C-alpha positions as CSV (number, residue, x, y, z in Angstrom):
1,M,15.8,18.6,11.5
2,Q,17.7,15.9,13.4
3,Y,17.1,12.2,13.0
4,D,18.4,8.9,14.3
5,I,18.1,7.3,10.9
6,T,17.4,8.8,7.5
7,I,16.4,6.8,4.5
8,I,17.0,8.2,1.0
9,G,14.5,6.8,-1.5
10,G,10.7,6.6,-1.2
11,G,10.3,3.4,-3.2
12,I,9.1,0.1,-1.8
13,V,12.4,-1.0,-0.3
14,G,13.0,2.4,1.4
15,L,9.4,2.5,2.8
16,A,9.6,-1.1,4.0
17,T,12.8,-0.4,5.8
18,G,11.3,2.7,7.5
19,L,8.3,0.6,8.6
20,K,10.5,-2.2,10.0
21,L,12.6,0.3,11.9
22,K,9.6,1.9,13.5
23,I,8.1,-1.5,14.4
24,Q,11.3,-2.6,16.1
25,K,12.2,0.7,17.7
26,P,9.2,3.0,18.0
27,D,11.1,5.8,19.8
28,L,13.6,6.3,17.0
29,K,13.2,9.4,14.9
30,V,13.2,8.1,11.3
31,A,12.7,10.1,8.1
32,V,12.3,9.0,4.4
33,L,13.5,11.5,1.9
34,E,12.0,11.3,-1.6
35,K,13.0,13.7,-4.4
36,E,9.6,13.4,-6.2
37,Q,6.4,15.0,-5.0
38,A,4.9,11.5,-4.6
39,L,6.0,8.1,-3.4
40,A,6.8,5.0,-5.6
41,R,7.2,7.0,-8.8
42,H,9.9,4.9,-10.4
43,Q,10.8,1.2,-10.2
44,T,8.1,0.5,-7.7
45,G,5.3,2.2,-9.8
46,N,6.5,0.9,-13.2
47,N,6.9,-2.8,-12.8
48,S,4.9,-5.9,-13.9
49,G,3.3,-6.5,-10.5
50,V,4.5,-10.1,-10.3
51,I,4.9,-11.8,-6.9
52,H,8.0,-13.8,-7.6
53,S,8.3,-17.3,-6.2
54,G,12.1,-17.6,-6.0
55,L,12.5,-19.9,-8.9
56,Y,15.4,-18.4,-10.7
57,Y,17.9,-17.5,-8.0
58,K,21.1,-19.2,-7.0
59,P,20.5,-21.2,-3.8
60,G,22.0,-19.4,-0.8
61,S,22.1,-16.0,-2.6
62,L,20.5,-12.9,-1.2
63,K,17.9,-13.0,-4.0
64,A,16.9,-16.5,-3.2
65,S,16.7,-16.2,0.6
66,N,15.1,-12.7,0.6
67,C,12.6,-13.5,-2.2
68,I,11.3,-16.6,-0.4
69,D,11.0,-14.9,3.0
70,G,9.8,-11.7,1.4
71,Y,7.1,-13.6,-0.6
72,Q,5.7,-15.0,2.7
73,Q,5.8,-11.7,4.5
74,L,4.2,-9.9,1.5
75,V,1.3,-12.3,1.2
76,Q,0.7,-12.1,5.0
77,Y,0.9,-8.3,4.8
78,C,-1.6,-8.1,2.0
79,Q,-4.0,-10.4,3.8
80,T,-3.7,-8.4,7.0
81,H,-4.2,-5.0,5.3
82,D,-6.8,-6.0,2.7
83,I,-4.6,-5.3,-0.3
84,P,-5.9,-7.2,-3.3
85,F,-3.6,-9.9,-4.6
86,E,-3.9,-13.3,-6.4
87,I,-1.7,-16.4,-6.3
88,T,-2.2,-17.3,-10.0
89,G,0.7,-19.7,-10.7
90,K,2.7,-19.4,-13.9
91,V,4.1,-21.6,-16.6
92,V,7.7,-21.4,-17.9
93,V,7.8,-22.7,-21.5
94,A,10.7,-24.0,-23.6
95,T,10.0,-23.3,-27.3
96,E,13.3,-24.8,-28.7
97,K,15.1,-28.1,-28.0
98,E,18.2,-26.2,-26.9
99,Q,16.1,-24.7,-24.0
100,L,15.1,-28.1,-22.5
101,P,18.3,-28.6,-20.4
102,Q,17.8,-25.1,-18.9
103,L,14.2,-25.9,-18.1
104,K,15.3,-28.9,-16.2
105,F,18.0,-26.8,-14.4
106,L,15.2,-24.3,-13.4
107,M,13.2,-27.2,-12.0
108,E,16.1,-28.4,-9.9
109,R,16.8,-24.8,-8.7
110,G,13.2,-24.3,-7.7
111,L,13.3,-27.5,-5.6
112,Q,16.6,-26.5,-4.0
113,N,15.0,-23.2,-3.1
114,G,12.2,-25.0,-1.3
115,L,9.3,-24.4,-3.8
116,T,6.6,-26.9,-3.2
117,G,4.3,-28.1,-6.0
118,I,6.6,-27.0,-8.8
119,K,6.5,-29.7,-11.5
120,S,7.3,-30.5,-15.1
121,I,4.1,-30.7,-17.1
122,T,3.1,-32.3,-20.4
123,M,1.9,-30.3,-23.4
124,D,-1.7,-31.5,-22.7
125,E,-1.4,-30.2,-19.1
126,L,0.0,-26.9,-20.5
127,R,-3.0,-26.6,-22.8
128,D,-5.3,-27.1,-19.8
129,L,-3.6,-24.2,-18.0
130,E,-2.9,-22.0,-21.1
131,P,-5.0,-23.2,-24.0
132,Y,-3.2,-21.0,-26.6
133,C,0.3,-21.5,-25.5
134,K,2.7,-23.8,-27.4
135,G,6.0,-25.3,-26.5
136,L,8.2,-28.4,-26.3
137,G,8.4,-28.5,-22.5
138,A,7.1,-26.6,-19.5
139,L,7.1,-26.1,-15.8
140,H,4.2,-25.1,-13.6
141,V,5.1,-22.9,-10.7
142,P,2.0,-22.6,-8.4
143,Q,3.5,-19.9,-6.0
144,T,3.7,-17.0,-8.4
145,G,1.1,-14.3,-8.1
146,I,0.1,-10.7,-9.0
147,V,-0.3,-7.5,-6.9
148,D,-0.2,-3.7,-7.3
149,Y,3.2,-2.8,-5.8
150,K,2.4,0.9,-5.7
151,A,-0.6,0.2,-3.5
152,V,1.6,-2.0,-1.3
153,A,4.3,0.7,-1.0
154,L,1.8,3.4,-0.2
155,S,0.4,1.1,2.6
156,Y,3.9,0.7,4.0
157,G,4.3,4.5,3.9
158,K,1.0,5.1,5.6
159,E,1.8,2.7,8.4
160,F,5.3,4.1,8.8
161,Q,3.8,7.6,9.3
162,A,1.1,6.3,11.7
163,L,4.0,4.9,13.8
164,G,5.6,8.4,13.9
165,G,7.9,8.2,10.9
166,E,8.3,11.2,8.7
167,I,8.1,11.3,4.9
168,L,9.7,14.4,3.3
169,L,8.6,14.8,-0.4
170,G,10.4,17.0,-2.8
171,H,13.7,16.5,-0.9
172,K,16.2,15.8,-3.7
173,V,19.7,15.2,-2.1
174,L,22.3,17.6,-3.3
175,N,25.2,16.9,-0.9
176,I,26.2,14.6,2.0
177,S,28.9,15.6,4.5
178,N,30.4,13.3,7.1
179,L,31.1,14.8,10.6
180,K,32.4,13.0,13.6
181,N,29.2,11.7,15.1
182,K,26.6,12.6,12.4
183,I,25.9,13.0,8.7
184,V,24.7,16.3,7.3
185,I,22.4,15.9,4.3
186,K,21.7,19.0,2.1
187,T,18.5,18.7,0.0
188,L,16.8,20.9,-2.4
189,N,14.6,22.3,0.4
190,N,16.7,22.3,3.5
191,E,19.5,20.7,5.6
192,L,19.2,17.9,8.1
193,T,21.4,15.8,10.3
194,T,21.3,12.1,11.0
195,K,23.2,9.5,13.0
196,V,22.8,6.8,10.4
197,L,22.1,7.0,6.6
198,I,20.3,4.3,4.6
199,N,20.5,4.6,0.9
200,C,17.6,3.0,-1.0
201,A,17.8,5.4,-4.0
202,G,17.4,2.8,-6.7
203,L,18.6,4.2,-10.0
204,Y,20.7,6.7,-8.2
205,A,21.9,4.4,-5.4
206,D,25.5,4.5,-6.8
207,K,25.5,8.3,-7.0
208,I,24.2,8.7,-3.4
209,A,26.8,6.2,-2.2
210,E,29.6,8.2,-4.0
211,L,28.2,11.5,-2.5
212,H,28.6,10.0,0.9
213,E,31.8,8.1,0.5
214,K,33.6,10.7,-1.6
215,T,35.0,8.0,-3.9
216,T,34.1,6.2,-7.2
217,L,32.4,2.9,-6.6
218,P,33.7,-0.3,-8.4
219,I,30.2,-0.8,-9.8
220,R,27.8,1.5,-11.6
221,I,24.0,1.5,-12.0
222,I,23.1,1.1,-15.6
223,P,19.5,1.9,-16.6
224,F,17.8,-0.6,-18.8
225,R,14.3,0.3,-20.1
226,G,11.7,-2.4,-20.4
227,E,8.9,-1.7,-22.8
228,Y,5.5,-3.3,-22.7
229,Y,2.5,-3.8,-25.0
230,K,-1.0,-4.3,-23.8
231,I,-3.2,-7.0,-25.4
232,K,-6.5,-5.5,-26.7
233,K,-9.5,-6.4,-24.5
234,E,-11.2,-8.6,-27.1
235,R,-8.0,-10.8,-27.4
236,Q,-7.1,-11.1,-23.7
237,Y,-8.7,-14.6,-23.6
238,L,-5.4,-15.8,-25.2
239,V,-3.7,-15.5,-21.8
240,K,-5.2,-16.9,-18.6
241,N,-2.5,-16.0,-16.1
242,L,1.3,-15.7,-16.5
243,I,3.4,-17.2,-19.3
244,Y,7.2,-17.0,-19.3
245,P,9.9,-18.2,-21.7
246,V,13.1,-20.0,-20.5
247,P,15.4,-17.1,-19.7
248,D,18.9,-16.7,-21.2
249,P,21.3,-17.7,-18.4
250,N,23.8,-15.1,-19.5
251,F,21.5,-12.2,-18.6
252,P,19.6,-11.1,-15.5
253,F,16.4,-10.5,-17.5
254,L,13.5,-12.9,-18.0
255,G,12.7,-12.3,-21.6
256,V,9.4,-11.1,-23.1
257,H,6.4,-12.8,-21.4
258,F,2.7,-12.4,-20.7
259,T,1.3,-11.1,-17.4
260,R,-2.2,-10.7,-16.2
261,M,-2.4,-7.5,-14.2
262,M,-4.0,-6.9,-10.8
263,K,-5.6,-3.8,-12.1
264,G,-7.0,-5.6,-15.1
265,G,-5.7,-6.4,-18.6
266,V,-2.7,-8.3,-19.9
267,E,0.7,-7.0,-20.5
268,A,3.2,-8.4,-23.0
269,G,6.9,-7.8,-22.6
270,P,9.3,-6.3,-21.6
271,N,12.3,-6.1,-23.8
272,A,15.5,-4.8,-22.2
273,V,17.4,-1.9,-23.9
274,L,19.9,0.6,-22.6
275,A,18.0,3.8,-21.5
276,F,19.7,7.1,-22.4
277,K,18.6,8.6,-19.1
278,K,18.3,7.1,-15.6
279,E,14.6,7.7,-15.6
280,G,14.2,7.4,-19.4
281,Y,10.7,5.8,-19.8
282,R,10.4,7.0,-23.5
283,K,12.7,6.3,-26.4
284,S,13.1,10.1,-26.8
285,D,14.3,10.6,-23.2
286,F,17.9,11.7,-23.2
287,N,20.3,13.1,-20.6
288,L,23.8,13.7,-22.0
289,K,25.6,13.4,-18.6
290,E,23.9,10.2,-17.6
291,F,24.3,8.7,-21.1
292,L,28.0,9.4,-21.1
293,D,28.2,8.1,-17.6
294,A,26.8,4.8,-18.8
295,I,28.6,4.3,-22.1
296,T,32.0,5.3,-20.8
297,W,31.8,2.7,-18.0
298,P,34.4,0.0,-18.8
299,G,32.0,-2.7,-17.6
300,L,29.2,-1.7,-20.0
301,Q,31.7,-1.5,-22.9
302,K,32.7,-5.1,-22.1
303,V,29.0,-6.2,-21.9
304,A,28.3,-4.6,-25.3
305,G,31.4,-6.1,-26.9
306,K,30.5,-9.6,-25.8
307,Y,26.7,-9.5,-26.3
308,W,26.2,-7.0,-29.1
309,K,24.0,-9.4,-31.1
310,T,21.6,-9.9,-28.2
311,G,21.5,-6.2,-27.7
312,L,20.7,-5.6,-31.3
313,G,17.8,-8.0,-31.0
314,E,16.4,-6.1,-28.0
315,Y,16.6,-2.8,-29.9
316,K,15.0,-4.4,-33.0
317,R,12.0,-5.3,-30.8
318,S,12.0,-1.8,-29.3
319,F,11.6,-0.1,-32.7
320,S,9.7,-2.9,-34.6
321,K,6.3,-4.0,-33.4
322,K,6.5,-6.8,-35.9
323,A,9.7,-8.1,-34.3
324,F,8.2,-7.8,-30.8
325,T,5.1,-9.8,-32.0
326,A,7.4,-12.5,-33.5
327,A,9.0,-13.0,-30.1
328,L,5.6,-13.3,-28.4
329,Q,4.4,-15.7,-31.1
330,Q,7.1,-18.2,-29.9
331,L,4.9,-18.7,-26.9
332,I,1.4,-17.9,-28.3
333,P,1.4,-18.4,-32.1
334,D,-2.1,-16.9,-32.4
335,I,-1.1,-13.5,-31.2
336,Q,-1.1,-10.9,-34.0
337,E,0.5,-7.5,-34.4
338,S,-3.0,-6.0,-34.5
339,D,-3.7,-7.5,-31.0
340,L,-1.2,-5.2,-29.4
341,E,-1.5,-1.6,-28.3
342,S,1.2,0.5,-26.8
343,G,1.7,0.0,-23.1
344,G,4.0,1.5,-20.5
345,A,7.7,1.1,-19.7
346,G,9.8,0.7,-16.6
347,V,13.5,1.3,-16.0
348,R,15.5,-1.4,-14.2
349,A,18.5,-0.3,-12.1
350,Q,21.1,-2.9,-12.9
351,A,24.5,-2.8,-11.3
352,C,27.5,-3.5,-13.6
353,D,31.0,-4.0,-12.4
354,R,34.2,-2.9,-14.2
355,N,34.8,-6.3,-15.7
356,G,31.5,-6.5,-17.5
357,G,29.6,-8.4,-14.9
358,L,25.9,-7.7,-14.6
359,L,25.4,-8.3,-10.9
360,D,23.0,-11.2,-10.5
361,D,22.4,-10.7,-6.7
362,F,21.3,-8.0,-4.4
363,A,24.3,-5.9,-3.2
364,I,24.4,-4.1,0.2
365,H,27.4,-2.1,1.1
366,E,28.2,-0.8,4.6
367,T,30.3,2.0,6.1
368,I,30.6,3.1,9.7
369,Q,27.6,5.4,9.5
370,A,25.7,4.1,6.5
371,V,24.0,1.2,4.7
372,H,23.9,1.4,0.9
373,V,21.5,-0.8,-1.0
374,I,23.4,-0.7,-4.2
375,N,21.8,-3.4,-6.3
376,A,18.1,-4.2,-5.8
377,P,16.4,-5.0,-9.1
378,S,13.7,-7.7,-9.5
379,P,12.6,-9.4,-7.2
380,A,13.2,-6.6,-4.8
381,A,9.5,-5.6,-4.7
382,T,8.5,-9.1,-3.7
383,S,11.5,-9.2,-1.3
384,A,11.1,-5.7,0.2
385,L,10.0,-6.7,3.7
386,S,12.8,-9.3,4.0
387,I,15.5,-6.9,2.6
388,A,14.1,-4.3,5.1
389,D,14.7,-6.7,8.0
390,K,18.4,-7.1,7.0
391,V,19.0,-3.4,6.3
392,A,17.2,-2.3,9.5
393,G,19.3,-4.7,11.5
394,L,22.5,-3.4,10.0
395,A,21.4,0.2,10.6
396,L,20.4,-0.3,14.2
397,A,23.7,-1.9,15.0
398,K,25.4,1.4,14.1
399,L,23.5,3.5,16.6
C-alpha cells in the first residue's frame, strides 16, 4: 500500500482536500484514512449546519479569507450536485445596552470582509423578519444559510472515489515513522507508505502531529462540548430562520442561538463546556487520559483562572434546563422550558496555546513531508473547499 499523498481524517476538510488533489492531479495515488467505519462521524456530522457568511472574522485572517471563498465554492458545489441548501439570512441581536458597541463593530467587520447587503435594522424591521424576537439593536446578514454538511462531505467523498481516490475506513493510526523519502503509517489494520502526509484529524490533529514530529506541540486541542435543545414542533413558529446573540469578544464561541435546520426542525443552543473526553457527546462520557491531558495543560489552566465565572455559567446551562431557557428568553421572551426537548451535541476541537490563548484562527503547520491542519473549528465546514485549495497546494509542492 504505497501512496503519493495520504490524508488522515475522513471529515469534511480531509475529504475536500482529497477531492481537490484528484481534480488537480488525476494521476496521483491519494488515500483518506478514517478510524471510524463511516465518514463524517464527528465534527462534520454533529454541527449546526450553518453556512457562515464571514461576519465575525478578523479581516485578512485565514478564517475570513477562507470562509468567504469557501462560502462561494460551497454554494456553487451544492447547486452543481443538487445538494439541498437555503440562503436564509440571519439576524444578530443585542439584548443589552453594553452590547450595542460590539454590534456596531460586527457591522464594520462584515463590511470590511466584503459582505454586501448587511445592514443595521430597526426593531420594527426585526419584528418583520423574526416576529417573536426582542432586542435593543440588530443586524441583518442576508448571506447566511443552512445545509446538511454530512451530505456535503459524503458527496465530496463519492466524487473523490470516482476520480480514483481511495477511502480506507476502520484505519485508526497507531504510529507514524519518518524515513528518508517516505513516511510509514501503521494503522489498526495494516501498514502503508506515503510520500506526503496531510493531517486533517480534527479532535486528534495535535496527537497525529506529535506522532509524526516526535515532539510536544506548543498548542493542544481542547474538546468543548456544545449541547442543543430542539423546539417542539407546535412551537417552531417562534423562529423563522436564524437568530444569534452578540458574541462575547473574549471567546471563539457564538453563544446560544436559534437555527432552522435543513433536515427540518429548529435547534436552540449550543452552550460550550469542557468535554471530559475528546469525543464526549454525553455528559457521562469520560476518558481519564484525555481528561488529564486537557486539565494539566498550562494554557487551559490559565483560561479557567481568568474566565471561571463564564465557565460556571456554561456548566449551569448544561445541567439546568431552566438556566438554558433563561438564556434563550433574552432573544425570544415567549420561549418556555416546556417548549424544549433534548437535542444532540457536538464537540468542537479548539486549539489552546500554553499562555491561555484560545486560537481564533485556522492554524496550518508544515514540515518537510507533511501538512498538519491543527486548528480548524467553525467555520471550517463552510470553508472546507477553500482550506482544501491551500492544503492541497502545500502538499503538492512537497512532491
